[in-house]
Each structure stands twice: as C-alpha cells, then as structure tokens.
SEDRENDO-57081 format. One line per 4 residues: number of its first residue (from 1); their letters; for each residue x, y, z negated of N, C-alpha, C. Coordinates in nm, 4 decimals, always signed. Each point is the difference from the previous one (the first is absolute). Layout:
// SEDRENDO-57081
NUM = A = X Y Z X Y Z X Y Z ~ ...
// end
This chain:
// SEDRENDO-57081
1 = LSIL = -1.9288 -4.6554 -0.2657 +0.0235 -0.0776 -0.1169 -0.0882 +0.0542 -0.1111 ~ -0.0741 -0.0879 -0.0669 -0.0870 +0.0387 -0.1139 +0.0656 -0.0397 -0.1295 ~ -0.0028 +0.0965 -0.0999 +0.0294 -0.0343 -0.1350 -0.1355 -0.0231 -0.0691 ~ -0.0232 -0.1227 -0.0450 -0.1241 -0.0421 -0.0490 +0.0064 -0.0350 -0.1438
5 = GPSG = -0.1031 +0.0373 -0.0822 -0.0029 -0.0377 -0.1398 -0.1018 +0.0749 -0.0800 ~ -0.0237 -0.0452 -0.1188 -0.1038 +0.0640 -0.0819 +0.0461 +0.1366 -0.0468 ~ -0.0916 +0.0777 -0.0550 +0.0354 +0.1360 -0.0541 +0.1048 -0.0166 -0.1091 ~ +0.0985 +0.0917 +0.0054 +0.1061 -0.0033 -0.0975 +0.1196 -0.0977 +0.0284
9 = SGKT = -0.0056 -0.0586 +0.1169 +0.1057 -0.1018 +0.0314 +0.1241 +0.0617 +0.0573 ~ -0.0020 +0.1300 +0.0254 +0.1216 +0.0692 +0.0432 +0.0046 +0.0357 +0.1530 ~ -0.1160 -0.0151 +0.0660 -0.0060 +0.0235 +0.1498 +0.0374 +0.1416 +0.0305 ~ -0.0706 +0.0934 -0.0585 +0.0191 +0.1431 +0.0313 +0.1416 +0.0456 -0.0473
13 = TLLR = +0.0414 -0.0480 -0.1153 +0.1367 +0.0333 -0.0463 +0.1030 -0.0457 +0.0971 ~ -0.0092 -0.1226 +0.0489 +0.0917 -0.0501 +0.0969 +0.0016 +0.0847 +0.1306 ~ -0.1157 +0.0342 +0.0459 -0.0127 +0.0810 +0.1216 +0.0628 +0.1318 -0.0232 ~ -0.0294 +0.0691 -0.1046 +0.0469 +0.1355 -0.0249 +0.1540 +0.0028 -0.0388
17 = SVNG = +0.0498 -0.1097 -0.0359 +0.1393 -0.0089 -0.0276 +0.0865 +0.0088 +0.1251 ~ -0.0548 -0.0387 +0.1135 +0.0725 +0.0047 +0.1242 +0.0392 +0.1433 +0.0384 ~ -0.0960 +0.0931 -0.0176 +0.0345 +0.1365 +0.0361 +0.0251 +0.0927 -0.1144 ~ +0.0308 -0.0539 -0.1138 +0.0437 +0.0738 -0.1149 -0.1092 +0.0683 -0.0808
21 = LETI = -0.1318 -0.0273 +0.0263 -0.1014 +0.0558 -0.0788 -0.0040 -0.0686 -0.1430 ~ +0.0561 -0.1182 -0.0083 +0.0237 -0.0660 -0.1283 +0.1476 -0.0350 -0.0134 ~ +0.0537 +0.0022 -0.1161 +0.1387 -0.0358 -0.0234 +0.0146 -0.1374 -0.0595 ~ +0.0768 -0.0900 +0.0652 +0.0166 -0.1357 -0.0517 +0.0971 -0.0038 -0.1187
25 = DKGE = -0.0237 -0.0869 -0.0894 +0.0872 -0.0180 -0.1183 +0.1208 -0.0940 +0.0253 ~ -0.0261 -0.0950 +0.0898 +0.1097 -0.0930 +0.0371 -0.0291 -0.0601 +0.1325 ~ +0.1005 -0.0606 +0.0599 -0.0166 -0.0580 +0.1399 +0.0457 +0.1016 +0.1068 ~ -0.0160 -0.0418 +0.1169 +0.0420 +0.0819 +0.1229 -0.1038 +0.0043 +0.1016
29 = IFFD = -0.0159 +0.1029 +0.0774 -0.0836 +0.0078 +0.1149 +0.0831 +0.0401 +0.1200 ~ -0.0179 -0.0720 +0.1087 +0.0694 +0.0320 +0.1263 -0.0953 +0.0459 +0.1029 ~ +0.0393 +0.1032 +0.0714 -0.0907 +0.0576 +0.1046 +0.0855 +0.0272 +0.1219 ~ -0.0422 -0.0556 +0.1119 +0.0777 +0.0157 +0.1254 +0.1436 -0.0441 -0.0156
33 = NKKI = +0.0193 -0.1164 -0.0773 +0.1245 -0.0608 -0.0275 +0.0966 +0.0787 -0.0935 ~ -0.0587 +0.0995 -0.0685 +0.0818 +0.0782 -0.0963 -0.0678 -0.0024 -0.1360 ~ +0.0857 -0.0084 -0.1001 -0.0490 +0.0031 -0.1392 -0.0508 +0.1368 -0.0330 ~ -0.1240 +0.0123 -0.0518 -0.0572 +0.1250 -0.0327 +0.0674 +0.0548 -0.1309
37 = NKIF = +0.0571 +0.1189 +0.0037 +0.0527 +0.0670 -0.1178 -0.0312 +0.1491 +0.0132 ~ +0.0460 +0.0775 -0.0922 -0.0368 +0.1470 +0.0001 +0.0419 +0.0621 +0.1264 ~ +0.1142 -0.0382 +0.0589 +0.0509 +0.0627 +0.1177 -0.0842 -0.0384 +0.1226 ~ -0.0358 -0.1252 +0.0095 -0.0727 -0.0487 +0.1122 -0.1550 +0.0204 -0.0073
41 = LPEV = -0.0489 +0.0287 -0.1191 -0.1424 +0.0057 -0.0171 -0.0635 +0.1124 +0.0880 ~ +0.0556 +0.1230 +0.0067 -0.0674 +0.0984 +0.0907 -0.0158 -0.0508 +0.1426 ~ +0.0984 -0.0759 +0.0476 -0.0142 -0.0553 +0.1361 -0.1087 -0.1021 +0.0100 ~ -0.0187 -0.0808 -0.1077 -0.1033 -0.0990 -0.0047 -0.1354 +0.0719 +0.0048
45 = QKKT = -0.0129 +0.1083 -0.0772 -0.1250 +0.0729 -0.0087 -0.0373 +0.0629 +0.1403 ~ +0.0998 +0.0390 +0.0739 -0.0277 +0.0554 +0.1352 -0.0463 -0.1117 +0.0955 ~ +0.0352 -0.1210 -0.0263 -0.0260 -0.1129 +0.0966 -0.1181 -0.0794 -0.0418 ~ -0.0620 +0.0301 -0.1120 -0.1187 -0.0768 -0.0448 -0.1241 +0.0902 -0.0053
49 = GMIF = -0.1106 -0.0539 +0.0490 -0.1255 +0.0688 -0.0083 -0.0865 -0.0626 -0.1008 ~ -0.0610 +0.0764 -0.0940 -0.0789 -0.0548 -0.1136 -0.1517 +0.0345 +0.0233 ~ -0.0856 -0.1047 -0.0095 -0.1427 +0.0204 -0.0015 -0.0492 -0.0375 -0.1366 ~ -0.0689 +0.0894 -0.0676 -0.0302 -0.0184 -0.1433 -0.1437 -0.0468 -0.0234
53 = QEFN = -0.0174 -0.0655 -0.1121 -0.1294 -0.0506 -0.0409 -0.1044 +0.1116 -0.0139 ~ +0.0425 +0.1063 -0.0691 -0.0951 +0.1111 -0.0205 +0.0250 +0.1206 +0.0940 ~ +0.0537 -0.0311 +0.1179 +0.0172 +0.0934 +0.1151 +0.1174 +0.0950 -0.0208 ~ +0.0048 +0.0631 -0.1240 +0.1120 +0.0916 -0.0305 +0.0080 +0.1193 +0.0944
57 = LVNR = -0.1188 +0.0546 +0.0327 -0.0057 +0.1179 +0.0870 -0.0094 +0.1232 -0.0889 ~ +0.0300 +0.1157 +0.0649 -0.0166 +0.1264 -0.0691 -0.1353 +0.0585 +0.0480 ~ -0.0981 +0.0039 -0.0924 -0.1337 +0.0312 +0.0353 -0.0206 +0.1376 +0.0636 ~ +0.0766 +0.0953 -0.0431 -0.0218 +0.1335 +0.0486 +0.0620 +0.0244 +0.1406
61 = LTVI = +0.0807 -0.0951 +0.0454 +0.0584 +0.0115 +0.1344 -0.0906 -0.0662 +0.1042 ~ +0.0157 +0.0405 +0.1240 -0.0785 -0.0541 +0.1075 +0.0567 -0.1413 +0.0356 ~ -0.0745 -0.0703 +0.0811 +0.0467 -0.1333 +0.0487 +0.1357 +0.0154 +0.0688 ~ +0.0103 +0.0913 +0.0941 +0.1243 +0.0080 +0.0725 +0.1200 +0.0425 -0.0932
65 = ENVL = -0.0281 +0.0822 -0.0987 +0.1053 +0.0442 -0.0949 +0.0458 -0.1221 -0.0764 ~ -0.0942 -0.0866 -0.0504 +0.0372 -0.1198 -0.0696 +0.0810 -0.0954 +0.0872 ~ -0.0418 -0.0177 +0.1228 +0.0727 -0.0868 +0.0923 +0.1441 +0.0508 +0.0222 ~ +0.0079 +0.1310 +0.0224 +0.1330 +0.0624 +0.0235 +0.0882 -0.0024 -0.1238
69 = SGTL = -0.0574 -0.0138 -0.1183 +0.0857 -0.0097 -0.1191 +0.0802 -0.1307 +0.0055 ~ -0.0318 -0.0867 +0.0860 +0.0846 -0.1208 +0.0171 +0.1381 +0.0303 +0.0529 ~ +0.0196 +0.1185 +0.0550 +0.1305 +0.0397 +0.0537 +0.0867 +0.0630 -0.1077 ~ -0.0550 +0.0410 -0.1125 +0.0714 +0.0769 -0.0980 +0.1273 -0.0729 -0.0519
73 = GVSS = -0.0129 -0.1324 -0.0084 +0.1131 -0.0753 -0.0449 +0.1178 -0.0016 +0.0911 ~ -0.0228 +0.0363 +0.1257 +0.1132 +0.0007 +0.0988 +0.0251 +0.1427 +0.0477 ~ -0.0630 +0.0971 -0.0599 +0.0155 +0.1407 +0.0457 +0.0964 +0.0726 -0.0969 ~ +0.0385 +0.1214 +0.0382 +0.0831 +0.0843 -0.0800 -0.0787 +0.0518 -0.1211
77 = LWRA = +0.0693 +0.0371 -0.1061 -0.0669 +0.0500 -0.1171 -0.0852 +0.1195 +0.0298 ~ +0.0436 +0.0862 +0.0930 -0.0745 +0.1216 +0.0329 -0.1302 -0.0370 +0.0683 ~ +0.0032 -0.0997 +0.0951 -0.1280 -0.0389 +0.0664 -0.0903 -0.0667 -0.1021 ~ +0.0559 -0.0696 -0.1013 -0.0836 -0.0707 -0.0932 -0.0754 +0.1038 -0.0881
81 = ITRS = +0.0737 +0.1002 -0.0436 -0.0548 +0.1031 -0.0826 -0.1106 +0.0858 +0.0700 ~ +0.0287 +0.0344 +0.1273 -0.0881 +0.0889 +0.0745 -0.1028 -0.0751 +0.0820 ~ +0.0127 -0.1336 +0.0039 -0.0842 -0.0787 +0.0869 +0.0020 +0.0533 +0.1379 ~ +0.1218 +0.0339 +0.0530 +0.0218 +0.0498 +0.1314 +0.0353 -0.1172 +0.0906
85 = FKKE = -0.1040 -0.0500 +0.0700 +0.0216 -0.1180 +0.0761 +0.0436 +0.0277 +0.1435 ~ +0.0799 -0.0913 +0.0573 +0.0404 +0.0161 +0.1421 -0.1177 -0.0272 +0.0903 ~ -0.0044 +0.0608 +0.1166 -0.1037 -0.0130 +0.0960 -0.0117 -0.1489 +0.0408 ~ +0.1150 -0.0659 +0.0195 -0.0103 -0.1437 +0.0423 -0.0614 -0.0845 -0.1091
89 = DIQR = +0.0265 +0.0388 -0.1308 -0.0625 -0.0757 -0.1090 -0.1453 +0.0266 -0.0039 ~ -0.0458 +0.1182 +0.0205 -0.1453 +0.0283 -0.0013 -0.0679 -0.0802 +0.1113 ~ +0.0616 -0.0001 +0.1189 -0.0593 -0.0765 +0.1131 -0.0084 -0.1487 -0.0331 ~ +0.1040 -0.0530 -0.0634 -0.0036 -0.1412 -0.0289 -0.0982 -0.0250 -0.1155
93 = GIEL = -0.0132 +0.0921 -0.0924 -0.1026 -0.0107 -0.1029 -0.1385 -0.0111 +0.0560 ~ -0.0273 +0.0894 +0.1000 -0.1319 -0.0044 +0.0644 -0.0189 -0.1349 +0.0734 ~ +0.0989 -0.0478 +0.0637 -0.0071 -0.1251 +0.0757 -0.0274 -0.1188 -0.0989 ~ +0.0672 +0.0069 -0.1153 -0.0228 -0.1053 -0.0999 -0.1368 +0.0055 -0.0582
97 = CSRV = -0.0500 +0.1251 -0.0203 -0.1391 +0.0115 -0.0530 -0.0984 -0.0624 +0.1017 ~ +0.0250 +0.0221 +0.1273 -0.0842 -0.0601 +0.1013 +0.0161 -0.1502 +0.0018 ~ +0.1153 -0.0510 -0.0174 +0.0189 -0.1464 +0.0010 -0.0703 -0.0680 -0.1165 ~ -0.0046 +0.0625 -0.1128 -0.0647 -0.0629 -0.1166 -0.1485 +0.0373 -0.0152
101 = GIAD = -0.0457 +0.0781 +0.0951 -0.1488 +0.0300 +0.0043 -0.0543 +0.1134 -0.0841 ~ +0.0927 +0.0953 -0.0220 -0.0415 +0.1241 -0.0825 +0.0231 +0.1295 +0.0753 ~ +0.0089 -0.0097 +0.1343 +0.0327 +0.1191 +0.0806 -0.1073 +0.1112 -0.0205 ~ -0.1218 -0.0358 -0.0255 -0.1101 +0.0943 -0.0145 -0.0002 +0.0672 -0.1398
105 = HITK = +0.0928 -0.0440 -0.0844 +0.0007 +0.0510 -0.1391 +0.1233 +0.0731 -0.0368 ~ +0.0908 +0.0315 +0.0927 +0.1315 +0.0479 -0.0376 +0.0001 +0.1333 -0.0709 ~ -0.1030 +0.0783 +0.0154 -0.0092 +0.1326 -0.0660 -0.0815 -0.0074 -0.1371 ~ -0.0539 -0.1138 -0.0289 -0.0725 -0.0144 -0.1271 +0.1008 -0.0186 -0.1150
109 = RADQ = -0.0453 +0.0500 -0.1189 +0.0784 -0.0288 -0.1235 -0.0149 -0.1495 -0.0300 ~ +0.1069 -0.0528 -0.0620 +0.0024 -0.1425 -0.0336 -0.1166 -0.0386 -0.0928 ~ -0.0452 +0.0884 -0.0880 -0.1058 -0.0377 -0.0915 -0.1362 -0.0034 +0.0679 ~ -0.0074 +0.0366 +0.1284 -0.1284 -0.0106 +0.0718 -0.0163 -0.1311 +0.0716
113 = LSGG = +0.0928 -0.0875 -0.0139 +0.0017 -0.1236 +0.0739 -0.0530 -0.1119 -0.0814 ~ -0.0428 -0.1088 +0.0688 -0.0449 -0.1227 -0.0611 +0.1271 -0.0793 -0.0397 ~ -0.0175 -0.1011 -0.0808 +0.1137 -0.0843 -0.0394 +0.0756 -0.0604 +0.1176 ~ -0.0720 -0.0553 +0.0928 +0.0547 -0.0577 +0.1196 +0.0825 +0.0990 +0.0811
117 = QRQR = -0.0594 +0.1161 +0.0153 +0.0729 +0.1069 +0.0759 +0.1199 +0.0458 -0.0694 ~ -0.0042 +0.0103 -0.1334 +0.1215 +0.0382 -0.0807 +0.1107 -0.1040 +0.0182 ~ -0.0386 -0.1220 +0.0059 +0.1083 -0.1028 +0.0123 +0.0592 +0.0070 +0.1396 ~ -0.0836 +0.0330 +0.1027 +0.0574 +0.0236 +0.1338 +0.0985 +0.1159 +0.0079
121 = VGIA = -0.0274 +0.1009 -0.0783 +0.0938 +0.1087 -0.0149 +0.1298 -0.0503 -0.0592 ~ -0.0067 -0.0817 -0.1008 +0.1176 -0.0584 -0.0635 +0.0794 -0.0826 +0.0998 ~ -0.0690 -0.0765 +0.0883 +0.0744 -0.0779 +0.0988 +0.0721 +0.0888 +0.0975 ~ -0.0669 +0.1061 +0.0460 +0.0605 +0.0912 +0.0952 +0.1220 +0.0713 -0.0683
125 = RALM = -0.0167 +0.0418 -0.1178 +0.1136 +0.0625 -0.0740 +0.1183 -0.0898 -0.0141 ~ -0.0242 -0.1292 -0.0294 +0.1105 -0.0958 -0.0128 +0.0760 -0.0159 +0.1329 ~ -0.0747 +0.0017 +0.1091 +0.0582 -0.0185 +0.1324 +0.0794 +0.1213 +0.0478 ~ -0.0276 +0.1172 -0.0607 +0.0761 +0.1184 +0.0427 +0.1446 -0.0109 -0.0267
129 = QNPI = +0.0454 -0.0865 -0.0869 +0.1383 -0.0149 -0.0304 +0.0761 -0.0871 +0.0957 ~ -0.0765 -0.0592 +0.0951 +0.0605 -0.1013 +0.0885 +0.0679 -0.1106 -0.0829 ~ -0.0743 -0.0622 -0.0918 +0.0646 -0.0893 -0.0914 +0.0396 -0.1260 +0.0653 ~ +0.0991 -0.0675 -0.0585 +0.0362 -0.1380 +0.0401 -0.0587 -0.1066 -0.0928
133 = LLLV = -0.0743 +0.0463 -0.1009 -0.0745 -0.0878 -0.0914 -0.1225 +0.0756 -0.0552 ~ -0.1108 -0.0582 -0.0041 -0.1175 +0.0511 -0.0641 -0.0262 -0.0698 -0.1314 ~ -0.0112 +0.0780 -0.1070 -0.0345 -0.0512 -0.1330 -0.1495 +0.0352 -0.0263 ~ -0.0786 -0.0972 -0.0190 -0.1517 +0.0215 -0.0057 -0.0506 -0.0566 -0.1293
137 = DEPT = -0.0431 +0.0850 -0.0921 -0.0426 -0.0371 -0.1369 -0.1514 -0.0018 -0.0157 ~ -0.0514 -0.1235 -0.0035 -0.1438 -0.0230 -0.0238 -0.0842 +0.0966 +0.0850 ~ +0.0087 +0.0005 +0.1329 -0.0654 +0.1027 +0.0832 -0.1512 -0.0096 +0.0023 ~ -0.0568 -0.1083 -0.0395 -0.1482 -0.0092 +0.0122 -0.0701 -0.0026 -0.1399
141 = SSLD = +0.0683 +0.0178 -0.1023 -0.0572 -0.0160 -0.1376 -0.1033 +0.1065 -0.0253 ~ +0.0160 +0.1177 +0.0610 -0.0947 +0.1109 -0.0247 -0.1107 +0.0070 +0.1100 ~ -0.0034 -0.1046 +0.0843 -0.0927 +0.0044 +0.1144 -0.0972 -0.1128 -0.0006 ~ -0.1140 +0.0101 +0.0605 -0.0911 -0.1105 +0.0108 +0.0531 -0.1030 +0.1024
145 = PKIG = -0.0435 -0.1251 -0.0043 +0.0620 -0.1049 +0.0809 +0.0045 +0.0306 +0.1491 ~ -0.1061 +0.0591 +0.0544 -0.0008 +0.0277 +0.1478 +0.1117 +0.1018 +0.0335 ~ +0.0000 +0.1072 -0.0735 +0.0980 +0.1086 +0.0278 +0.1415 -0.0534 -0.0306 ~ +0.0119 -0.0814 -0.1033 +0.1295 -0.0575 -0.0371 +0.0531 -0.0848 +0.1132
149 = AEVM = -0.0839 -0.0794 +0.0618 +0.0409 -0.0879 +0.1129 +0.0484 +0.0899 +0.1164 ~ -0.0767 +0.1041 +0.0241 +0.0384 +0.0927 +0.1124 +0.1347 +0.0579 -0.0299 ~ +0.0270 +0.0406 -0.1201 +0.1323 +0.0568 -0.0364 +0.1101 -0.0997 +0.0202 ~ -0.0203 -0.1241 -0.0422 +0.0987 -0.1022 +0.0106 +0.0335 -0.0278 +0.1480
153 = ELVC = -0.1110 -0.0091 +0.0810 +0.0206 -0.0195 +0.1447 +0.0824 +0.1107 +0.0590 ~ -0.0272 +0.1217 -0.0434 +0.0731 +0.1146 +0.0571 +0.1447 -0.0004 -0.0407 ~ +0.0328 -0.0291 -0.1243 +0.1352 -0.0095 -0.0440 +0.0790 -0.1032 +0.0770 ~ -0.0625 -0.1183 +0.0192 +0.0658 -0.1057 +0.0754 +0.0171 +0.0351 +0.1460
157 = EVAE = -0.0987 +0.0655 +0.0610 +0.0108 +0.0436 +0.1378 +0.1135 +0.0943 +0.0206 ~ +0.0047 +0.1107 -0.0782 +0.1065 +0.0973 +0.0199 +0.1375 -0.0504 -0.0307 ~ +0.0046 -0.0918 -0.0961 +0.1316 -0.0634 -0.0355 +0.0514 -0.0866 +0.1163 ~ -0.0944 -0.0719 +0.0614 +0.0377 -0.0851 +0.1120 +0.0395 +0.0858 +0.1226
161 = ERQI = -0.0742 +0.1054 +0.0228 +0.0314 +0.0887 +0.1118 +0.1454 +0.0579 -0.0092 ~ +0.0362 +0.0346 -0.1227 +0.1244 +0.0670 -0.0245 +0.1058 -0.0948 -0.0489 ~ -0.0361 -0.1307 -0.0095 +0.0967 -0.1057 -0.0481 +0.0600 +0.0371 -0.1339 ~ -0.0877 +0.0335 -0.0959 +0.0361 +0.0346 -0.1364 -0.0408 -0.1150 -0.0938
165 = PVLF = +0.0909 -0.0603 -0.0689 -0.0465 -0.0987 -0.1028 -0.0795 +0.0692 -0.1145 ~ -0.0892 -0.0740 -0.0566 -0.0909 +0.0523 -0.1050 +0.0114 -0.0856 -0.1267 ~ +0.0191 +0.0627 -0.1057 -0.0027 -0.0682 -0.1333 -0.1220 +0.0528 -0.0754 ~ -0.0981 -0.0950 -0.0161 -0.1247 +0.0320 -0.0653 +0.0008 -0.0456 -0.1499
169 = SVHD = -0.0576 +0.0838 -0.0847 -0.0357 -0.0444 -0.1340 -0.1476 -0.0203 -0.0043 ~ -0.0489 -0.1233 -0.0258 -0.1417 -0.0276 -0.0001 -0.0343 -0.0971 -0.1156 ~ -0.1231 +0.0138 -0.0486 -0.0436 -0.0999 -0.1024 -0.1104 -0.0864 +0.0634 ~ -0.0559 +0.0415 +0.1217 -0.1037 -0.0665 +0.0632 +0.0526 -0.1140 +0.0871
173 = LSIA = -0.0337 -0.1223 -0.0378 +0.0512 -0.1161 +0.0689 -0.0297 -0.0018 +0.1527 ~ -0.1293 +0.0412 +0.0304 -0.0410 -0.0028 +0.1396 +0.0829 +0.0980 +0.0847 ~ +0.0332 +0.1081 -0.0475 +0.0811 +0.0991 +0.0689 +0.1384 -0.0530 +0.0242 ~ +0.0600 -0.0584 -0.1033 +0.1304 -0.0711 +0.0234 +0.0001 -0.1026 +0.1075
177 = RNYS = -0.1020 -0.0790 -0.0002 -0.0152 -0.1081 +0.1024 -0.0275 +0.0512 +0.1403 ~ -0.0833 +0.1035 +0.0103 -0.0428 +0.0487 +0.1323 +0.1024 +0.0913 +0.0626 ~ +0.0867 +0.0645 -0.0734 +0.0793 +0.1091 +0.0544 +0.1511 -0.0124 -0.0179 ~ +0.0471 -0.1147 -0.0490 +0.1457 -0.0135 -0.0211 +0.0475 -0.1335 +0.0637
181 = HRII = +0.1281 +0.0013 +0.0372 +0.0632 -0.1248 +0.0496 +0.0663 -0.0698 -0.1143 ~ +0.0385 +0.0692 -0.1006 +0.0715 -0.0656 -0.1165 -0.0529 +0.0618 -0.1293 ~ +0.0018 -0.0792 -0.1063 -0.0560 +0.0434 -0.1247 +0.0986 -0.0268 -0.1105 ~ +0.0274 +0.0985 -0.0841 +0.0752 -0.0176 -0.1262 -0.1000 +0.0100 -0.1123
185 = GLQQ = -0.0089 -0.1014 -0.0865 -0.0862 -0.0006 -0.1159 +0.0724 +0.0398 -0.1270 ~ -0.0547 +0.0922 -0.0702 +0.0601 +0.0398 -0.1340 -0.0909 -0.0339 -0.1109 ~ +0.0598 -0.0352 -0.1122 -0.0742 -0.0160 -0.1262 +0.0907 +0.0441 -0.1125 ~ -0.0453 +0.1034 -0.0737 +0.0749 +0.0614 -0.1097 +0.1398 +0.0391 +0.0363
189 = GEKV = +0.0089 +0.0597 +0.1229 +0.1321 +0.0498 +0.0460 +0.0960 -0.1072 +0.0543 ~ -0.0423 -0.1228 +0.0078 +0.0789 -0.1058 +0.0605 -0.0548 -0.0475 +0.1299 ~ +0.0843 -0.0343 +0.0957 -0.0375 -0.0517 +0.1279 -0.0327 -0.1506 -0.0166 ~ -0.1261 -0.0342 +0.0292 -0.0437 -0.1386 -0.0131 -0.0364 -0.0634 +0.1282
193 = FDEQ = -0.0023 +0.0754 +0.1094 -0.0356 -0.0545 +0.1323 +0.0666 +0.0927 +0.1038 ~ +0.0579 -0.0618 +0.1056 +0.0614 +0.0728 +0.1112 -0.0039 -0.0921 +0.1226 ~ -0.1026 +0.0108 +0.0791 -0.0147 -0.0857 +0.1089 -0.0755 +0.0731 +0.1163 ~ -0.0056 -0.0688 +0.1131 -0.0874 +0.0528 +0.1107 -0.1460 -0.0121 -0.0421
197 = TGAL = -0.0775 +0.0875 +0.0500 -0.1433 +0.0114 -0.0478 -0.0751 -0.1304 +0.0014 ~ +0.0229 -0.0838 +0.1038 -0.0693 -0.1224 +0.0151 +0.0292 -0.1054 -0.1104 ~ +0.1057 +0.0242 -0.0719 +0.0364 -0.0908 -0.1110 -0.0744 +0.0266 -0.1267 ~ -0.0760 +0.1091 -0.0040 -0.0711 +0.0361 -0.1232 -0.1229 -0.0900 -0.0120
201 = DGKS = +0.0087 -0.0902 -0.0937 -0.1100 -0.0933 -0.0234 -0.0599 +0.0208 -0.1400 ~ -0.0967 -0.0804 -0.0366 -0.0654 +0.0077 -0.1293 +0.0956 -0.0055 -0.1187 ~ +0.0979 -0.0918 +0.0125 +0.0929 -0.0191 -0.1089 +0.0834 +0.1214 -0.0156 ~ +0.0427 +0.0632 +0.1104 +0.0858 +0.1179 +0.0014 -0.0802 +0.1175 -0.0620
205 = IEHI = -0.1255 +0.0129 +0.0372 -0.0847 +0.1082 -0.0519 -0.0146 -0.0131 -0.1517 ~ -0.0195 -0.1208 -0.0490 -0.0160 -0.0261 -0.1409 +0.1293 +0.0366 -0.0712 ~ +0.1144 -0.0277 +0.0669 +0.1307 +0.0288 -0.0650 +0.0213 +0.1541 -0.0092 ~ -0.0450 +0.0722 +0.1056 +0.0160 +0.1477 -0.0013 -0.0900 +0.0659 -0.1041
209 = YG = -0.1250 -0.0471 -0.0028 -0.1029 +0.0667 -0.0766 -0.0209 -0.0676 -0.1367 ~ +0.0572 -0.1205 -0.0151 -0.0236 -0.0776 -0.1249 +0.0505 +0.0650 -0.1248
// end
C-alpha cells in the first residue's frame, strides 16, 4: 500500500505515527487489531520494520553491525548496551546480507558504501526483527532512478517471500503505480483518495496534487 501525495501532505508523519516515532494529537491507530497506546507501543515496535529515506545507519559501524542492530529492539538491555549478539542472530544477519546483495561488504563501515548499498543494509536491518509489517519511507528519494527501481524491486520481492505487508510513503507517482496494489492519497493531512491502484486516473491525480 502506497501513501501518495505532495511534499508536506503528511505521508511521513502518518507512517512514523504507526510505530511511535511521531505522536498523534487526536484520532486512533490500530495495529494487529489492537489500539496503539503507551502499553502496546513497545510490542508494535518489535513487530514493525522501518526502512528510512536517509538510510539511518551508524556510519562508524560495519554493515553486519548495522544489520544486527535490528535485533536491539527485541533484545535485553544488556545485549543492547554491549552489542552482544546471539550466534543465531549473527548467522541470520549474514544470510540477510546475502539475500539483499551485500554479502561482500559485511565488514565495511557503512560510510564506505554507495547509496544503493546503504539502502540494502537498511532493508536487511528491518528484516532482522521478523516484522509483520514493513514501514518504508521514501526509499528511493536519495537514489538515482535505476538504483531506486532496484531497491523497490528488492523490497517487494523480500516482502512477498516472507508474506509481509508493506506500507510505502512515496511522492513519485510512477513508483506508487508500479509497486503497490492500493493507494491512499493525502493532501494537507487529509485523505482524498483510497482505492486499488488501477483506479488512479487523471482526475484522481489532480485531486491529490491539486
């Protein structure tokens, strides 16, 4: 599902509100048939994987360390502080690096990677949590069109393999059309479109971006 709309329409805010990175002023959000509140929010954060627009990696850490940081939300405080990862998590992290095409770079620092490679690290990190929902915020905005298309294909492939629904925030109309089954259109924080992708026509586009 794509959240489509012009800059400032509320796409990223809506996306980040699901896992508590933004606080809503009014209304309700339900996740896995439960209302999100302060008590339930930590459970939501364990079950959602987030892929960020600007990658959100720790530059001084290696690729595998960044990927394994995806387990910190479900690990004990001691493991989080010491970055003491379980052997099975390390093995799964290596497997995920291989799946997203960065197996040859696992010992490199994150700041040694290209933009496309950094986003692949972000995908692997999100999958480390075994999420039941992927939240993906403008994943191609920092990439050239060719690399961006490769990243979108990869996200869709791994989500389909693992049967994980994906909520995309995008401003690019072609991405929404090519990679989503359903589109929600936002304008100035209001929902102005909510249909299957095939229903998006010229009039709908004008309504969303007008």
